ROKE-331124 format. One record per residue (C-alpha): residue in one letter; x, y negated, z negated. Coordinates in steps of 0.05 Angstrom, whole numbers, plus 5000, padded with zeros to 4 digits. Each point is the difference from the previous one (the first is absolute). Example, Ala and Ser with C-alpha at 12.3 -4.5 7.8 and 13.67 -1.06 7.14 Angstrom:
2
A524650904844 S502749315013 
END
This chain:
207
M631431194378 K499850305068 K503250544992 I496250194933 T493949995034 H501750445049 L502750464957 L493449974960 L495950155061 L504350685010 L498750194937 I492549995006 T499950335070 V504450544972 V495050154938 L494149975041 F503150475056 T501450474946 A493650024970 S496850105065 C504450575002 G497850334936 K495450724994 D493250025021 G494849814962 A494850534979 V494150345050 G494949624999 P492950394988 K496950385064 G494949675035 D492750175015 T499650625061 G498349705066 A493650185035 A499950645032 G501049955082 A494550235043 T499150735024 G502850195065 P495950135053 K498650895017 G504950415034 A498350485056 T496250634986 G505150585006 A499050575054 T494750594986 G503950554970 A499550695041 T493650444997 G501650564946 A500050715017 T491450305002 G498750344943 P496450684984 A493550135041 V494850044943 P494750555009 A492949905034 G494650004933 S497250694995 A492850015032 N495050444959 A499850645010 L497950764976 Y500550675019 W495850674999 N503850634991 S497250725013 N503850634986 N494850525030 V502449935076 L504050675002 T493850484960 A494749575027 P495950345068 W502049695064 T493850055046 T502250305073 V496849675059 G500050375072 S506450425013 G505150235060 T502449295024 N493549554977 G500650024920 Y501549724934 Q499550054926 Y497049484957 L498949844930 T496649504960 F500749704938 D496549614958 V503349374986 P495949484955 V504249385008 L499749975071 T494349415005 Q498049625063 D503949424972 I506250425002 L498550285064 D499049335032 N504849554965 W505450374972 I506350405032 T498150774987 L506450455006 V498650864991 Y506250384984 V500150714992 K506350544973 S501050405058 S504450685017 D501149685069 F504149404955 D503350574946 N493849774946 N501749225011 W495149555006 A497849825070 L496149365025 L493550285043 P499349935058 Y506750525025 Y501850495052 T505250414998 E505350325049 R496050674991 N493349675033 I497449904926 R495049434993 V496949764925 T494749415003 A496049704956 T493749625001 L497349554949 Y493049924979 V495349664942 G501350564945 S504650455034 I505850175043 T500550585055 I506550295022 K500950365069 R504650455020 D501650445060 Q506250255040 D499949965076 G493249914996 T497850604961 P498450144928 N505450424977 V504849474970 Q507250264974 S500249504947 N497449894926 L497349404971 N501250014927 Q497549264975 M497349445035 R499049244967 L496849445025 V503749334989 A495349325010 I503449305005 Q495749434989 G501249535066 T502649364966 K506849674982 G503350145061 L495650655026 S494549905060 T494950465003 V500750585045 K496950525029 D504650555012 S506750334972 Q503549715059 H499149274982 A500450184929 I507450245007 A500949355040 A497049544949 L503750374946 K506449995041 Q500249235000 M499449994921 G507250515007 I494750584971 N501550705038 A492650285009 N502950645018 D503850034935 Y495150114946 A505749844947 S500849325027 V492949834996 K499250344939 Q506249424976 A497149405037 F493250124966 H500950224940 L496450715005 K500550404932 N500950675038 
END
């Protein structure tokens, strides 16, 4: 009887062991997603990048500008004053655009086309190696050009044309009272006052 009982227990044990070693059951349903974790602390700011190359300079804004032209210099009658080593010639033009405001508050440049410069534009005043001196004096409504050579009125050069350029003393230009300061003021803007083409381009003059 004991032997039967032991055999029965052994059989039950084998059956239970075999059942536990069978195939896994079906996968159960997916559980709910857990709550999101907390955001981590912000990282340190990276090093500043290298400075980029400097861009091209922006041209200065054009100031208000005007010009007045005369083609009558060559044929106009010059007036002679004095003689010998104490004389000169002068010529006066009516220039209606010259007002007191322009004289007081604008930069004024006077150019002439002269045989002293191969009939190219030359800024007044100028003084050549042949001791030819040409100057300009501005008044309300007129310009007087004066010339001499070695202090005499016998000048070996011809002036063919005259042009006044007046530039309002704003937008980077200060009012100046003489051509040397005008040259310096324009130079700061990258404009060569001795080169009429440079002035013409800078201030968008028509001619």
